[in-house]
PDB file with SEQRES, HELIX, SHEET and CRYST1 records, atoms N, CA, C and O in Angstrom:
SEQRES   1 A   55  MET ASN ALA LEU THR ASP ASN PRO ARG ARG ASN ASN VAL          
SEQRES   2 A   55  GLU LYS LEU THR ALA GLY GLN GLY TYR ARG LEU ARG VAL          
SEQRES   3 A   55  GLY ASP TYR ARG VAL LEU PHE ASP ILE ASP ASP ARG SER          
SEQRES   4 A   55  LYS THR ILE ILE VAL TYR ARG ILE ARG HIS ARG LYS GLU          
SEQRES   5 A   55  ALA TYR ARG                                                  
HELIX    1 AA1 ASN A    2  ASP A    6  1                                   5    
SHEET    1 AA1 4 VAL A  13  LYS A  15  0                                        
SHEET    2 AA1 4 TYR A  22  VAL A  26 -1                                        
SHEET    3 AA1 4 TYR A  29  ASP A  36 -1                                        
SHEET    4 AA1 4 THR A  41  HIS A  49 -1                                        
CRYST1    1.000    1.000    1.000  90.00  90.00  90.00 P 1           1          
ATOM      1  N   MET A   1     101.709 112.491 103.703  1.00  0.00           N  
ATOM      2  CA  MET A   1     101.576 111.528 104.780  1.00  0.00           C  
ATOM      3  C   MET A   1     100.134 111.494 105.291  1.00  0.00           C  
ATOM      4  O   MET A   1      99.608 110.432 105.627  1.00  0.00           O  
ATOM      5  N   ASN A   2      99.509 112.661 105.345  1.00  0.00           N  
ATOM      6  CA  ASN A   2      98.123 112.683 105.823  1.00  0.00           C  
ATOM      7  C   ASN A   2      97.183 111.944 104.880  1.00  0.00           C  
ATOM      8  O   ASN A   2      96.178 111.389 105.324  1.00  0.00           O  
ATOM      9  N   ALA A   3      97.495 111.927 103.582  1.00  0.00           N  
ATOM     10  CA  ALA A   3      96.651 111.221 102.621  1.00  0.00           C  
ATOM     11  C   ALA A   3      96.667 109.714 102.869  1.00  0.00           C  
ATOM     12  O   ALA A   3      95.701 109.029 102.533  1.00  0.00           O  
ATOM     13  N   LEU A   4      97.742 109.185 103.447  1.00  0.00           N  
ATOM     14  CA  LEU A   4      97.807 107.750 103.749  1.00  0.00           C  
ATOM     15  C   LEU A   4      96.771 107.343 104.783  1.00  0.00           C  
ATOM     16  O   LEU A   4      96.290 106.210 104.757  1.00  0.00           O  
ATOM     17  N   THR A   5      96.422 108.234 105.684  1.00  0.00           N  
ATOM     18  CA  THR A   5      95.445 107.882 106.712  1.00  0.00           C  
ATOM     19  C   THR A   5      94.055 107.692 106.122  1.00  0.00           C  
ATOM     20  O   THR A   5      93.266 106.900 106.637  1.00  0.00           O  
ATOM     21  N   ASP A   6      93.748 108.410 105.050  1.00  0.00           N  
ATOM     22  CA  ASP A   6      92.441 108.259 104.403  1.00  0.00           C  
ATOM     23  C   ASP A   6      92.369 106.990 103.564  1.00  0.00           C  
ATOM     24  O   ASP A   6      91.385 106.253 103.629  1.00  0.00           O  
ATOM     25  N   ASN A   7      93.415 106.734 102.773  1.00  0.00           N  
ATOM     26  CA  ASN A   7      93.436 105.575 101.894  1.00  0.00           C  
ATOM     27  C   ASN A   7      94.881 105.097 101.730  1.00  0.00           C  
ATOM     28  O   ASN A   7      95.588 105.599 100.857  1.00  0.00           O  
ATOM     29  N   PRO A   8      95.330 104.156 102.533  1.00  0.00           N  
ATOM     30  CA  PRO A   8      96.738 103.730 102.480  1.00  0.00           C  
ATOM     31  C   PRO A   8      97.094 102.934 101.229  1.00  0.00           C  
ATOM     32  O   PRO A   8      98.276 102.769 100.927  1.00  0.00           O  
ATOM     33  N   ARG A   9      96.116 102.445 100.508  1.00  0.00           N  
ATOM     34  CA  ARG A   9      96.400 101.675  99.285  1.00  0.00           C  
ATOM     35  C   ARG A   9      95.923 102.432  98.050  1.00  0.00           C  
ATOM     36  O   ARG A   9      95.218 101.879  97.206  1.00  0.00           O  
ATOM     37  N   ARG A  10      96.307 103.682  97.954  1.00  0.00           N  
ATOM     38  CA  ARG A  10      95.892 104.500  96.828  1.00  0.00           C  
ATOM     39  C   ARG A  10      96.692 104.165  95.576  1.00  0.00           C  
ATOM     40  O   ARG A  10      97.554 103.286  95.617  1.00  0.00           O  
ATOM     41  N   ASN A  11      96.431 104.836  94.481  1.00  0.00           N  
ATOM     42  CA  ASN A  11      96.989 104.461  93.173  1.00  0.00           C  
ATOM     43  C   ASN A  11      98.503 104.483  93.110  1.00  0.00           C  
ATOM     44  O   ASN A  11      99.083 103.593  92.488  1.00  0.00           O  
ATOM     45  N   ASN A  12      99.171 105.442  93.713  1.00  0.00           N  
ATOM     46  CA  ASN A  12     100.627 105.526  93.586  1.00  0.00           C  
ATOM     47  C   ASN A  12     101.369 104.773  94.686  1.00  0.00           C  
ATOM     48  O   ASN A  12     102.575 104.962  94.847  1.00  0.00           O  
ATOM     49  N   VAL A  13     100.687 103.935  95.436  1.00  0.00           N  
ATOM     50  CA  VAL A  13     101.311 103.077  96.447  1.00  0.00           C  
ATOM     51  C   VAL A  13     101.496 101.693  95.835  1.00  0.00           C  
ATOM     52  O   VAL A  13     100.550 101.109  95.306  1.00  0.00           O  
ATOM     53  N   GLU A  14     102.719 101.172  95.910  1.00  0.00           N  
ATOM     54  CA  GLU A  14     103.010  99.864  95.333  1.00  0.00           C  
ATOM     55  C   GLU A  14     103.462  98.887  96.407  1.00  0.00           C  
ATOM     56  O   GLU A  14     104.170  99.262  97.342  1.00  0.00           O  
ATOM     57  N   LYS A  15     103.054  97.648  96.269  1.00  0.00           N  
ATOM     58  CA  LYS A  15     103.490  96.575  97.166  1.00  0.00           C  
ATOM     59  C   LYS A  15     104.915  96.210  96.818  1.00  0.00           C  
ATOM     60  O   LYS A  15     105.246  96.060  95.642  1.00  0.00           O  
ATOM     61  N   LEU A  16     105.769  96.065  97.825  1.00  0.00           N  
ATOM     62  CA  LEU A  16     107.158  95.677  97.592  1.00  0.00           C  
ATOM     63  C   LEU A  16     107.229  94.186  97.301  1.00  0.00           C  
ATOM     64  O   LEU A  16     106.573  93.384  97.966  1.00  0.00           O  
ATOM     65  N   THR A  17     108.024  93.820  96.310  1.00  0.00           N  
ATOM     66  CA  THR A  17     108.127  92.407  95.952  1.00  0.00           C  
ATOM     67  C   THR A  17     109.209  91.683  96.737  1.00  0.00           C  
ATOM     68  O   THR A  17     109.101  90.480  96.977  1.00  0.00           O  
ATOM     69  N   ALA A  18     110.247  92.400  97.139  1.00  0.00           N  
ATOM     70  CA  ALA A  18     111.365  91.757  97.839  1.00  0.00           C  
ATOM     71  C   ALA A  18     111.074  91.503  99.311  1.00  0.00           C  
ATOM     72  O   ALA A  18     111.773  90.715  99.948  1.00  0.00           O  
ATOM     73  N   GLY A  19     110.080  92.139  99.847  1.00  0.00           N  
ATOM     74  CA  GLY A  19     109.784  91.964 101.268  1.00  0.00           C  
ATOM     75  C   GLY A  19     108.394  92.463 101.581  1.00  0.00           C  
ATOM     76  O   GLY A  19     107.608  92.766 100.684  1.00  0.00           O  
ATOM     77  N   GLN A  20     108.109  92.544 102.831  1.00  0.00           N  
ATOM     78  CA  GLN A  20     106.808  93.039 103.235  1.00  0.00           C  
ATOM     79  C   GLN A  20     106.773  94.548 103.148  1.00  0.00           C  
ATOM     80  O   GLN A  20     107.805  95.215 103.228  1.00  0.00           O  
ATOM     81  N   GLY A  21     105.594  95.069 102.985  1.00  0.00           N  
ATOM     82  CA  GLY A  21     105.428  96.499 103.025  1.00  0.00           C  
ATOM     83  C   GLY A  21     105.027  97.105 101.700  1.00  0.00           C  
ATOM     84  O   GLY A  21     104.785  96.418 100.708  1.00  0.00           O  
ATOM     85  N   TYR A  22     104.968  98.421 101.731  1.00  0.00           N  
ATOM     86  CA  TYR A  22     104.528  99.196 100.585  1.00  0.00           C  
ATOM     87  C   TYR A  22     105.483 100.350 100.356  1.00  0.00           C  
ATOM     88  O   TYR A  22     106.261 100.717 101.237  1.00  0.00           O  
ATOM     89  N   ARG A  23     105.411 100.925  99.142  1.00  0.00           N  
ATOM     90  CA  ARG A  23     106.269 102.041  98.791  1.00  0.00           C  
ATOM     91  C   ARG A  23     105.397 103.171  98.261  1.00  0.00           C  
ATOM     92  O   ARG A  23     104.473 102.947  97.477  1.00  0.00           O  
ATOM     93  N   LEU A  24     105.706 104.395  98.703  1.00  0.00           N  
ATOM     94  CA  LEU A  24     105.046 105.593  98.215  1.00  0.00           C  
ATOM     95  C   LEU A  24     106.114 106.520  97.669  1.00  0.00           C  
ATOM     96  O   LEU A  24     107.080 106.837  98.364  1.00  0.00           O  
ATOM     97  N   ARG A  25     105.946 106.956  96.428  1.00  0.00           N  
ATOM     98  CA  ARG A  25     106.885 107.902  95.831  1.00  0.00           C  
ATOM     99  C   ARG A  25     106.443 109.319  96.152  1.00  0.00           C  
ATOM    100  O   ARG A  25     105.287 109.690  95.945  1.00  0.00           O  
ATOM    101  N   VAL A  26     107.387 110.105  96.662  1.00  0.00           N  
ATOM    102  CA  VAL A  26     107.148 111.517  96.947  1.00  0.00           C  
ATOM    103  C   VAL A  26     108.336 112.274  96.362  1.00  0.00           C  
ATOM    104  O   VAL A  26     109.340 112.485  97.043  1.00  0.00           O  
ATOM    105  N   GLY A  27     108.220 112.680  95.102  1.00  0.00           N  
ATOM    106  CA  GLY A  27     109.334 113.331  94.429  1.00  0.00           C  
ATOM    107  C   GLY A  27     110.509 112.384  94.316  1.00  0.00           C  
ATOM    108  O   GLY A  27     110.354 111.268  93.821  1.00  0.00           O  
ATOM    109  N   ASP A  28     111.683 112.804  94.766  1.00  0.00           N  
ATOM    110  CA  ASP A  28     112.876 111.959  94.747  1.00  0.00           C  
ATOM    111  C   ASP A  28     112.996 111.098  95.999  1.00  0.00           C  
ATOM    112  O   ASP A  28     114.000 110.407  96.176  1.00  0.00           O  
ATOM    113  N   TYR A  29     112.009 111.128  96.854  1.00  0.00           N  
ATOM    114  CA  TYR A  29     112.056 110.374  98.100  1.00  0.00           C  
ATOM    115  C   TYR A  29     111.084 109.203  98.049  1.00  0.00           C  
ATOM    116  O   TYR A  29     110.093 109.221  97.319  1.00  0.00           O  
ATOM    117  N   ARG A  30     111.398 108.188  98.847  1.00  0.00           N  
ATOM    118  CA  ARG A  30     110.543 107.014  98.970  1.00  0.00           C  
ATOM    119  C   ARG A  30     110.159 106.827 100.426  1.00  0.00           C  
ATOM    120  O   ARG A  30     110.998 106.905 101.323  1.00  0.00           O  
ATOM    121  N   VAL A  31     108.874 106.580 100.643  1.00  0.00           N  
ATOM    122  CA  VAL A  31     108.354 106.292 101.971  1.00  0.00           C  
ATOM    123  C   VAL A  31     108.022 104.808 101.982  1.00  0.00           C  
ATOM    124  O   VAL A  31     107.155 104.357 101.233  1.00  0.00           O  
ATOM    125  N   LEU A  32     108.705 104.050 102.825  1.00  0.00           N  
ATOM    126  CA  LEU A  32     108.464 102.620 102.947  1.00  0.00           C  
ATOM    127  C   LEU A  32     107.669 102.386 104.224  1.00  0.00           C  
ATOM    128  O   LEU A  32     108.043 102.854 105.300  1.00  0.00           O  
ATOM    129  N   PHE A  33     106.573 101.660 104.091  1.00  0.00           N  
ATOM    130  CA  PHE A  33     105.690 101.491 105.245  1.00  0.00           C  
ATOM    131  C   PHE A  33     104.962 100.163 105.169  1.00  0.00           C  
ATOM    132  O   PHE A  33     104.967  99.485 104.141  1.00  0.00           O  
ATOM    133  N   ASP A  34     104.344  99.811 106.268  1.00  0.00           N  
ATOM    134  CA  ASP A  34     103.544  98.604 106.367  1.00  0.00           C  
ATOM    135  C   ASP A  34     102.168  98.990 106.888  1.00  0.00           C  
ATOM    136  O   ASP A  34     102.011 100.002 107.571  1.00  0.00           O  
ATOM    137  N   ILE A  35     101.173  98.171 106.559  1.00  0.00           N  
ATOM    138  CA  ILE A  35      99.795  98.441 106.982  1.00  0.00           C  
ATOM    139  C   ILE A  35      99.337  97.287 107.853  1.00  0.00           C  
ATOM    140  O   ILE A  35      99.425  96.124 107.457  1.00  0.00           O  
ATOM    141  N   ASP A  36      98.846  97.613 109.042  1.00  0.00           N  
ATOM    142  CA  ASP A  36      98.269  96.611 109.937  1.00  0.00           C  
ATOM    143  C   ASP A  36      96.762  96.820 109.932  1.00  0.00           C  
ATOM    144  O   ASP A  36      96.250  97.730 110.585  1.00  0.00           O  
ATOM    145  N   ASP A  37      96.051  95.964 109.185  1.00  0.00           N  
ATOM    146  CA  ASP A  37      94.603  96.125 109.043  1.00  0.00           C  
ATOM    147  C   ASP A  37      93.848  95.826 110.333  1.00  0.00           C  
ATOM    148  O   ASP A  37      92.793  96.409 110.582  1.00  0.00           O  
ATOM    149  N   ARG A  38      94.372  94.935 111.144  1.00  0.00           N  
ATOM    150  CA  ARG A  38      93.669  94.585 112.390  1.00  0.00           C  
ATOM    151  C   ARG A  38      93.588  95.765 113.342  1.00  0.00           C  
ATOM    152  O   ARG A  38      92.528  96.050 113.898  1.00  0.00           O  
ATOM    153  N   SER A  39      94.717  96.456 113.532  1.00  0.00           N  
ATOM    154  CA  SER A  39      94.712  97.593 114.459  1.00  0.00           C  
ATOM    155  C   SER A  39      94.529  98.929 113.735  1.00  0.00           C  
ATOM    156  O   SER A  39      94.506  99.986 114.366  1.00  0.00           O  
ATOM    157  N   LYS A  40      94.397  98.871 112.396  1.00  0.00           N  
ATOM    158  CA  LYS A  40      94.185 100.065 111.575  1.00  0.00           C  
ATOM    159  C   LYS A  40      95.293 101.095 111.793  1.00  0.00           C  
ATOM    160  O   LYS A  40      95.038 102.271 112.054  1.00  0.00           O  
ATOM    161  N   THR A  41      96.542 100.610 111.675  1.00  0.00           N  
ATOM    162  CA  THR A  41      97.692 101.494 111.823  1.00  0.00           C  
ATOM    163  C   THR A  41      98.597 101.387 110.602  1.00  0.00           C  
ATOM    164  O   THR A  41      98.618 100.375 109.902  1.00  0.00           O  
ATOM    165  N   ILE A  42      99.331 102.448 110.374  1.00  0.00           N  
ATOM    166  CA  ILE A  42     100.336 102.496 109.318  1.00  0.00           C  
ATOM    167  C   ILE A  42     101.675 102.713 109.997  1.00  0.00           C  
ATOM    168  O   ILE A  42     101.850 103.676 110.744  1.00  0.00           O  
ATOM    169  N   ILE A  43     102.619 101.819 109.739  1.00  0.00           N  
ATOM    170  CA  ILE A  43     103.936 101.901 110.360  1.00  0.00           C  
ATOM    171  C   ILE A  43     104.940 102.333 109.290  1.00  0.00           C  
ATOM    172  O   ILE A  43     105.267 101.561 108.389  1.00  0.00           O  
ATOM    173  N   VAL A  44     105.422 103.567 109.396  1.00  0.00           N  
ATOM    174  CA  VAL A  44     106.431 104.077 108.478  1.00  0.00           C  
ATOM    175  C   VAL A  44     107.783 103.684 109.034  1.00  0.00           C  
ATOM    176  O   VAL A  44     108.133 104.082 110.145  1.00  0.00           O  
ATOM    177  N   TYR A  45     108.552 102.906 108.277  1.00  0.00           N  
ATOM    178  CA  TYR A  45     109.843 102.466 108.796  1.00  0.00           C  
ATOM    179  C   TYR A  45     111.029 103.042 108.041  1.00  0.00           C  
ATOM    180  O   TYR A  45     112.168 102.810 108.446  1.00  0.00           O  
ATOM    181  N   ARG A  46     110.812 103.785 106.957  1.00  0.00           N  
ATOM    182  CA  ARG A  46     111.946 104.404 106.279  1.00  0.00           C  
ATOM    183  C   ARG A  46     111.456 105.506 105.347  1.00  0.00           C  
ATOM    184  O   ARG A  46     110.509 105.317 104.583  1.00  0.00           O  
ATOM    185  N   ILE A  47     112.115 106.660 105.421  1.00  0.00           N  
ATOM    186  CA  ILE A  47     111.927 107.741 104.464  1.00  0.00           C  
ATOM    187  C   ILE A  47     113.322 108.134 104.017  1.00  0.00           C  
ATOM    188  O   ILE A  47     114.111 108.666 104.798  1.00  0.00           O  
ATOM    189  N   ARG A  48     113.619 107.869 102.754  1.00  0.00           N  
ATOM    190  CA  ARG A  48     114.968 108.116 102.246  1.00  0.00           C  
ATOM    191  C   ARG A  48     114.912 108.598 100.801  1.00  0.00           C  
ATOM    192  O   ARG A  48     113.906 108.440 100.109  1.00  0.00           O  
ATOM    193  N   HIS A  49     116.020 109.189 100.368  1.00  0.00           N  
ATOM    194  CA  HIS A  49     116.174 109.541  98.970  1.00  0.00           C  
ATOM    195  C   HIS A  49     116.148 108.251  98.154  1.00  0.00           C  
ATOM    196  O   HIS A  49     116.574 107.205  98.643  1.00  0.00           O  
ATOM    197  N   ARG A  50     115.659 108.311  96.936  1.00  0.00           N  
ATOM    198  CA  ARG A  50     115.465 107.098  96.131  1.00  0.00           C  
ATOM    199  C   ARG A  50     116.736 106.302  95.898  1.00  0.00           C  
ATOM    200  O   ARG A  50     116.672 105.087  95.709  1.00  0.00           O  
ATOM    201  N   LYS A  51     117.887 106.955  95.908  1.00  0.00           N  
ATOM    202  CA  LYS A  51     119.153 106.241  95.706  1.00  0.00           C  
ATOM    203  C   LYS A  51     119.526 105.402  96.919  1.00  0.00           C  
ATOM    204  O   LYS A  51     120.257 104.421  96.784  1.00  0.00           O  
ATOM    205  N   GLU A  52     119.044 105.763  98.087  1.00  0.00           N  
ATOM    206  CA  GLU A  52     119.419 105.072  99.325  1.00  0.00           C  
ATOM    207  C   GLU A  52     118.285 104.279  99.967  1.00  0.00           C  
ATOM    208  O   GLU A  52     118.509 103.615 100.979  1.00  0.00           O  
ATOM    209  N   ALA A  53     117.111 104.328  99.426  1.00  0.00           N  
ATOM    210  CA  ALA A  53     115.930 103.768 100.087  1.00  0.00           C  
ATOM    211  C   ALA A  53     115.966 102.264 100.246  1.00  0.00           C  
ATOM    212  O   ALA A  53     115.445 101.742 101.231  1.00  0.00           O  
ATOM    213  N   TYR A  54     116.569 101.547  99.301  1.00  0.00           N  
ATOM    214  CA  TYR A  54     116.468 100.081  99.318  1.00  0.00           C  
ATOM    215  C   TYR A  54     117.752  99.397  99.733  1.00  0.00           C  
ATOM    216  O   TYR A  54     117.888  98.188  99.544  1.00  0.00           O  
ATOM    217  N   ARG A  55     118.696 100.129 100.289  1.00  0.00           N  
ATOM    218  CA  ARG A  55     119.965  99.524 100.725  1.00  0.00           C  
ATOM    219  C   ARG A  55     119.866  98.974 102.109  1.00  0.00           C  
ATOM    220  O   ARG A  55     120.840  98.431 102.629  1.00  0.00           O  
TER     221      ARG A  55                                                      
END                                                                             
């Protein structure tokens, strides 16, 4: 999570196609978040196991 503050669009971060936001893989877990460039904030809205992350 701390690495996101340095570079939120790093190599293993992917843009979600079905909606807004980005996805970060952390083992079997997925961190779904959005980036607000104007206020320079990262909003994490879901951390779930990969089987439940997109439901």
